[in-house]
N, C-alpha and C positions, 0 to 999 in steps of 0.2 A: 654873363663874364665873372668867374671865380676870381681870387685873390689866393695868392699864396699864404697866405693868411689863416686862409678858412679851412685848409687842412689840417688835421691834428698831426700834433707832433710822430717823426717814426718814431717806433719802439727801440729801446736799448737791450742789448745782449741779456743784461740780467733780467729784463722784462720778458722776454721773449721765454728763457730757463724757468720763471717761477710762473707763466702759463703755461709751459710745457706740464709741470709737477700737478699742476693743479688738474688740469685734466687727467693725468695718470692714478692720482689718488682716488676720482671718477671708478676706475676703473678696480681696485683694489678692495679685496674683502677686507668688511670691518670697517671700512668707510661709510660716513652716513646719506650717501646720496641715496636720494628717491627712487622707485623704481619705477620706471613708466606704466603709466595707467594700461590696461588689455583688457582685450574681451575676457569679459567672465559668463557672459550668457547662455554662450552659443552652446547646445546642444542640452543645457540645465533642464532638470523639470519645470514645464509649465503649466498652467491650471488658467483658467477662464472662467468665466461669469456663465455663458453659454456658447454655444457654436451652433453656425451655420446651419451647416450638415455635416457629414461625416468626412467630407473632402477637407473640411479649412480647420481642424484643430489647433489647440492654442502651441502646440509641438512645434506647429508650420511656422510660427512665428520665431522662431530661436534656432532655426537649423541651417542658417547662414544660405539659404537658397531663398532670391529675388522673386523667383517664378511660382512658390508658395505662402501660402497666407493662410493665418488665423481670421475667421470672421464669424460675430456673433449674429446674433436673433436681433430684432427689427424694431428695438427697446430702448428706453433710457432708465438708468442706467446700467455701464455693464465695466466689467473690468477682466484684466489680464495681469496674472503674475508669474513671476520668475523664482524660482528657487537657488542662490548662488553657490545650495552647500557649505556655507562658512562663512562668518562677518568678514565686509568688507568694507576698505572704503571709496565710496563711486562718488565719483568725479564726472561723469557723463551717460547720458542720455539721447541714444538716436532713435528717432521713431522715421521709419517707411512708409509712410500711409498709403492703401491704395485709393482708386474715387474715391471709396466711403470712408471719408475723414472725420475726425471729432472738431469741433469749433470750442468745444470746452472741454477741458480734462484736466486732472489733477496725476504728477509722477511722487507718489506715496514710497516710504520706507519703512521696513520694521524687523525685528529682531525674533520674532516668534511665527509671525504669518497670521496674529488674527489684531494684535494693538496696532496702530497707523500713524506714520507723521508725513504731513506734507512738507515734500521740498521743491514743489515748481506747481505751478498754476496758470490757466489760461482760456479767456472765455470770447478771446478772436482768434484762434489757430487758421490757418489758412492752407492745412494737406501739405502734399508731398512729402520732401524730408526734413524734420523737423531735428536740430541737435540741439541740447539741453546742459550748460551745467548747471551740476551740482554739486553739491555737501552736503557726506554725512555716512554713516556706519551703517549696512544691514545688510542682512544675508539672502532677507526678501524685499522685492521691490517688484512696484505693479502699474499700472495705467490705467485710471479712475476715470473713464469716460460720461460726464454727464451731458451732452447734449451733440448730437449727430448733425453734419450737414446735411444728409441725403434723407431719404425715406429708408434706405437702406439700412443697416447693422451697422458697428464699425469693424473694421478691416484693416489689418494691419501683416505690409510683409516681411518686416524684422522687426524687432524689439531688442533691441541693441543695448545691452548695461555694460560701460567700462570703469575700472577703478584696479582700486590694490589690493591682495591679501596681504595678511598681518605674516606673513612671510614663514608661517610653521609649515611643519611637512606637510604632505597633503599625496594622499596615494595617485597613481596613476589610471588611465583608465586603458583599456584598449590591450593591444600586444598581440604575443603568438599565443597559439591555444593548446603548447606542449606536445609530447610527443605522440599521447594517445589519440590523438585527432588526426586523420591521415584524410589527407587531402588528397583529390585525383580527381585530372581534368583528362581527356579526351586522348591525350597524346602519351599522357604519362605509361611507361612499361611497366609490363611484370605487374599490372592489377590482379588479373586473378591468382596468380602468385600469392600476392599480399591479404588477398581474402583468405586463402587457403591456410595460410598459415597464424593467422588467428584465429578462426574457426578449429581448428585442431587443436591450439590450447581453448577455447572456450567453450567446444561440444559439449563437454560433459559435468564442466568445472560449476558446478551446483551452487558452490556455496564460497566459491575461491575470489580473490582478489582482484581479477584483472578486466578492466574494465574502459572500452573505447569505442570509438564515434568515427566510422568510414562519412564524409562528405564526398559529394560529387557535383563537380564543377559542372554549368549548366551545356548541353551539346551531347551527344551520342556516342555511346558505348555499346559496341556490336560483342555478340558469343562470351557471355558472363553467364556466372550463377554463384550470385552472394549468397553463402550458406551462412547463416545468422546465428552464434549460439549462446552463449549466456550472458551478461550485461554486455553487450553489444547492439549498437542504432547504425541503422543505415539510412540516409539523410541525402535529398537532392538541395542545390544551394540557388536553386530558380526563385523567383517570386510566385510562378505556379509550378505545378505536377509536370507539368507538359514540356518544363524548359530543360528536362534532364529527362533525357530517354534512354532507359536500358534496354537492350535488343536480346535477353534472355531473363533470367529469373531472380528472384529474391526468396531463398527460401527455408523453410523450417520443415525437418524432419524429424523421425524419433528413433532413426536408426541406434542411437546410443543407449535407449532407454528397451531395447526391445521390440520397437514399433509403438509403444505406447505413449502420448504427449501430454498425459496429466501432470506432468511435472515441466515441461517448456515451457517456464517463467522467464519475466526479465530482461525480455529484448523489445528493439522496436525497428520499425520502418515508416518514414516518412516524405514525402512531397516528391515521387519518383514517381516517372512513368515507365509501365514495365509491357513487351512484346515476349510473352512468355516461348520460349522455345515451340513447345508441346502445343501450344495455345490455352493453358492453364497453367496459372503460379499456383506454388502447395505452401499454406502459410499456416502449419499442423502447429499449433498452440493452445495453451490454457493462459489461465490467469497473466497479469500485467505483461501482457507483450501486444502493445495499440498499432494497431495498422491505421496511421491517419495519414491523410493527404495527398491519396494515389490514386492514380490510375491506371487498372490493367484493362490491355487492349486484347482482353479474352477470358478467359476462366479464371476462378479462383476457388481450388481445394483446401476446405478444414481440417481434412483429417489427415493421418499420418499414413504413409507407403503401408498398404494389406487393409486398412482400414481399422486398426486400433484404436482405443481408446482416447476422447481427447476432452477436457472440459475449460472451454472458453467461455468466452474473447470478447473482441471489441475492434468494429471497426467504426471511424468518425470521418465526414469530409471528403469521402472517396469515391470515385467511381469506376466501378467492372460491368465494364459491355459486354461480358458473358453471364453465365449462369455463376453463382456463388453457391457450392457444394458444401451442403452443410453437415453431412454422412454421421459420422460418428460424434458431433459436440454436441454434449448435456445439455450445453443453452450456450447463447451468445445475445448480444446486444449490436446494433448497426444503427447512427444516429446521422443525422443531415445528408445522404449519402444518395448514390444514383447505382442500380442496380438491372442489369438485363431482367433476370431471374435468379429466384431461389429454391432451390432443392432440399425437400426433406425435412424434417426439425425430429430430435429427441424427447426434451420437457420444456422447454423453455425458451422459444426465441423470440425478440425484440424488436420491435422497429421503433424508431419514434423518425419525421422528417424526411424517409426514404421513397424517392421515387423511383416504383417499379416494385414497390415488397408485397409480400402476400397479401392477402385480403385477414381481416378477423376473424379468428376462426377458434383460437382455445378454448378446451383440450386437444381439437381433432379437428386439422393437427395444430400443434401447440401454437399457435403463432397471435403473440397481441403485437397491435398496429396501432400508431398511433399516427395520424396526418403530419403533425409536425409536433417539432421540438417548445416545450411554453418559451424557452430562452434560453441561447448557447451563447457563445464566445469561442473560435476556433483557438488551438494554444498557438503561443507565441513560438517563430522557429528562425533561424538563423539563416540567411541568403545573402548572397553579390548583388551588391550596385557596384555595375563596372569592376573594380578593383577591390573594393570597399566592404567590410564585413558588414552588412546593418543585422537587427534583431526585428523582424515582422510581428507587428500586434494587432491581430485580427479585429475588429470594430462588434460591438453586441449585435445579435440577432435575437429578432423576437419573432414567437411564431416561425421558425425556420423550417423550409423544406429542403432537401439538394445540396448542394455542395454549396461553399463560400466562392470558389473560384470561377465555375464553369461558365458564365455568361460576364463574361471582362473583370478588369481587375478588382483584385480582392478589395474592401473598404477597410481600412485600418488607416496605419499611422509604424512610421520607422524610427529606428532608435539607431544611431551610431553604437558599433563596437567603444568606441572612444567615451561611450558615457558609462560602461561597465566595467565592474573591477572583474578580472578573467582569475578564477580561484586557481589553483595549481597545489597538487597534494604539497602537503607539512603547512598550509595555508592556515594560520589560528583564528579563534573564533573574532578576538579581540580587535585583528584585521580588518574582517570581514564584517565587525559591526563599525571600525573608522571608515571604510569603507560606504556602507551605507548612510552613515551619521554626513557624510562630505555630499549624499546627495546621488551616488552610483548604484546603478543595480547589479545583483551578482549574476555572472556566469560560468557556472562550475564546470571543468573541465571532467574527463573523464578521474573516476581516483574515489579513493576510500578518505573520512575526510574525518577525526576525532575532533570533538570541542567537548571546551570544558567550562563554556559560556552559553546562556542561551545565543542565537540568532536572532537579531530584533530587528522586524521589519518594520517602522516607524513613518514612513511616508509616504501618501497618497501616491496610486500609481507605479511605485516600483515591481519590478522584474525578476525573479527569480528562474535561473531558469538552468537545469543540467542536460549536459550530454553524457551519454555514453553509460544512462543510468547511474549518474554520481552516487555515491552512498556518503550520507550522514552517521554518526554515530556517538550518541553522546554519553559521555563519562562522566562520574561522580553523581548519577541520577538527577543531572540537569533535566529542561526540558528543550527539547532540540532548535527549535523554533518558535518563534511567537507574533504573529502580526498585531498591530495595533489597531484601532478602530480609525480606519482610514479607507477612504474610496479606492477602487479600480488594484488593490493589489493583482498580480499572477506571480503562483507557483508553479512550477510546471519543470517533469521529467527527471527525478530525484528521488530518492528510498532512502527512509530514515531508520535504523535497523536499533534496536533497542541495545543499550550497553551490561553488562552484568548488574551493575548498581539501579533498584527500580527509580524508574523518572515517573513522578505524578503523570505527564502525559509525554508524547513525544512530537506533536505539533496542534497548538493552538493558536485558530484564526477569531483574533477579536477577544475581550478581556470580557469576563463576568458579568451581567445586568447591564450593560450599552441599551440605548434606547435609541441610535444613530443607524436614519433610513439608506442605504445606502444601492437601492433601487436604480437609480439613475446609473449609477458605473457600481455593480458590484466586483468584489473578490471573488477569482476564480481560483480553483486548486485541482491542475491537471495531469495525468499519468503520475503523480505522486503517491509511492508507495511507503505504506509500513510493514515491519516484520518488528517479530519480538521471536527471538530465539532459532534454530537450524546454522547459523552464522558460526555460533556460538551460546551459552548462556545469555539471557538478557529477560529484562522483565521493567514493566510499564502498567502503572496503574489503570491507563487509558490509553488509547494509539492515538485518536486524532479527535479535537474538540472544537466542535466548530459554533462562536458566539455571536459573532457578525452577523445581523440579517443581512438576506439577500443574497448569501455566497451561493456558489454556485460549483460542485465538487463533481467532476467530470473525467469520471473514470480512477477511480481508485481501489487498488487492492490491499487490504488491510489485514495481517496474517498472523496470527499467532500460530507458531513452526509446529506441523503434525508429525517431520521426520528433521534429520541431520543433527548438529551435535546441541549438545544445549537445550534437549527437549525432554519433559515431563511436566505433571501437573503441576508441581509448587516449582519445578526447575526454570520454566520458562513462565513463570505465574504472569497472567495479564488478564484482567477481570474483564472489561469491557473494552469494544473495540471503534466504534466509534457515537460520541454524542454530539445531538445539536440540540443547542439552546438558544440559538436564534431564529427568529421569528423568518419566514418567508425564503428558506432554506431551500434548494435543486439540489438532487442526487441524480443525474444520467451516468448509470453506470456503476452501482455501488455492489463493491465485491468485498464483504466482509467474513473472513472464516474461526472458527476452534478456539473463542474465548472463555475463557474461566463461568462466565455470568452471562451478561444481554454480550451481543453482539455489537447490536445499534440497541439507541436509547434516544427515541427524538421528542425532545421535551416543548420544542419551539412550535407557536401556532402556523400555520396554512406553507406546513411543510410539504413537499412532493418527491418522491422516488418513480423515475422509468427504470426498471430492469435492478434489480437484487436478486445475488447469486450469496448461496450460506452452506455452510457445514459446520454444523456442533462439532465441540472438540472430540476426537477421537477417545483420548486418552482420560476419561471421569473411572476416578478407579472403582463407583459402584453407584447403586441410586441416591445413597445418603449423602454423596458429595456434590450433586447438584440438584438437590434439594431447594427449596426455594417457599420457604413456611410450607402451606398447605400443596403449593406448588408441585407437580414432579416435571422439575428441570426450568432453565431460565429460557423463555423467548429469543431464537434469533433476530424478532426485530419488534422492539417495544412501542407504543406510541402511549405515554404519559396520560394518568387520569385526566388532567388539568386539562388536556388539548381537546378543542374546538372544532378545527377544522384542519383536516390531512389527509392525503391520498397519494396510492400507490396504483402502480401497472406491474405484473410481472412481473414478481417476486418468488422467491423459492426456499427451501431450507433441509438440507439432507442432512440425515443422519448416518452415522457410522461408527457405535460404541464397540470397538474390538478388543476393549480389555476388559468390558463386562457386557455381553450383549442382552443381559436379559433387561436393561437400564432401560426405561420408560419415558418419555418426554409427552406431558399434557398438549402440546401445541408446537407449532413455529414460527404464530404469527401472536402480540397481547394487543390490544386497543380497547379506547371505551366506545361504546355503542352509543351513538351519536348521527343523525342526518348527515355532519360533514365532515363526520370520517369515514373513506370511501375506500375499499380494495380492489382489484380488478385483477382475475387470471393469476390466482396465487396455488401454491403446489409444494407438498411435501413429498418426502422420498425417505424410507428406509434403506439403505446401500445393503443389499446380502442380507438382510433380515438380523442384520449388526443394532437393535433396539429398535425402537417402534414409537412411532406418534398416535397419540390419540387421539387429536385432532387438529385441523388444519389452522384453522383462528379460533381465538378462545375458544367455545365448545363445538365452533361449526364443523364440519367438514368431517366425513368417514376416517375412523382410524386407517394405517397401515398396517399390514401384516404379512409373515410369511417370510420369506425368501425371494421371491419373482422381480423387487425391485420396480414397483408397480405404483405410479404416483397417486397419491388423494387430494383432488383439486376443489377448488371454491372459485365460481364465474364471477361471483359479485357477493361482496361486504359491506352494511349489512344488508 
């Protein structure tokens, strides 16, 4: 029984007014009210000491999905950490354990990811969902397990960190993709008209500024012919190519250039299934035109209409049910794919990990065939998960053969678009670097981006992905992009175009002299193209420098322009194309052309190249201009004298000294003569007798002669 005196006194009108004012003050700007704790960890970069398998990565514990999980190997201790992107006041950590939980663990905080302090510890945990109130400021938070409750590893459905930031400005992730990303679904009206409109603009715009990305949502599209011009990419938005089917064609031909396809550069097709109208799709391209993750339910013709010249090209992670008709293609590289058959070859056709590839037979026919690819990781790609855009990052494969998607769901991880800063024309390098420092990935929408400072990729596992051949131009002689000495960066799908002030380099992966082993999680550079001149005068001392160990460079064209604007022996001066300082670097599909000195310099140990295509610089004014001490000319591909182990398969170099056809080149390839330095299937060619080679590699191999454009070959060296 209560008594009247137990009730609090009724508030007065004045007291109510005071309470109302106090409540309003909480909502007014400029007051000192504290923000409520928010979830800071979801979608942030996460790393771990180990993972049980490819389906249980660290990122699965911060994805907001209680059906996915991180799990470790079966050993103590193990840890998982999350990068919040900026210092935060951490107030709460929630751990949602799977059956394999920890009985003993610590929650630790760090400002730099290296030095840790303990905010909470226990040795008597019971699993389930554990909520811990903690106090501290940190950018990095980790759970450090020291005792497992089961014989399995540690397994977390979710690792959630709550707190508040300092209220400083932060850049948003996600957002729209801009006007030059054109998205279709099967009900979209006027698809063919829109494709044709862009093609008319881009068909011959070799050095124009237009950039376009077509994206097809999953479904079936009937009666289309998507003709693909310069700086145009077409992609499906499914997780598998077969999710998006075009009953029609994705076509590249060469009508704009009189049936000559040797200048059909800078375009791509990815992640689509095609039912070609006449049974065979035409993809008549040359360099920098990848055909990735495609399923052609028929044949594929790599030559232009009329079988004119072509000088491509690259296929990866694709299935062509019928025959691939090589016809006039001088060289081609196909990786980790499945084909019905392959028709003919000209000089240099290379296959690694290709089901249905022709047998090894170089030089007649000129097929170089490896049963598998030593290490590969497919290119990241944008896809739709329901209505949400995500980027899928495929897992690394060792001794890969066949497609990554043909036998069930592909292995890898998904990153929501909200974790990407969507870069649009006009974005400054300072803003890009702020986004990277904040922990965001970068998604470049189609456009041309001038940068007045280096884009710095300093965080492990960062993805930098371009759409529609997004192009970065360094101003004031800066290096366009540098990657730090970290694991697992993925660079893909963009072009770096040298500016008029000489840059020491255009892309650097890793610092000089690093000793860090990145073999477990290598950086990949895929469909990243380098250009010096052509779109205007440009200069760089070296195009691409790889210093991080274990890096995979998968399809690049590094090109000092031989035509276009701003072209001349000194006008677009660039002495070196591709320099490798790191150990255990693998290049698959390496195209490097026309540099004033060495096109490739390989200084690192245990390097490997599967397929190399090169032309020496056309515009050397005379023999003296290329004289290399007592040696006539600089090799296209030079392995340093200090290297003890190196291997290459399917490498070709061509000369076309059209300014002075009397120039002679001692060799296309130069390497120390050691048992560990080996080459397979080399060739050099004089194009129409414009200059000649004395040998193929060092002093080995017959000279070229006359105007017959007949290769000189070496099957094995030494």
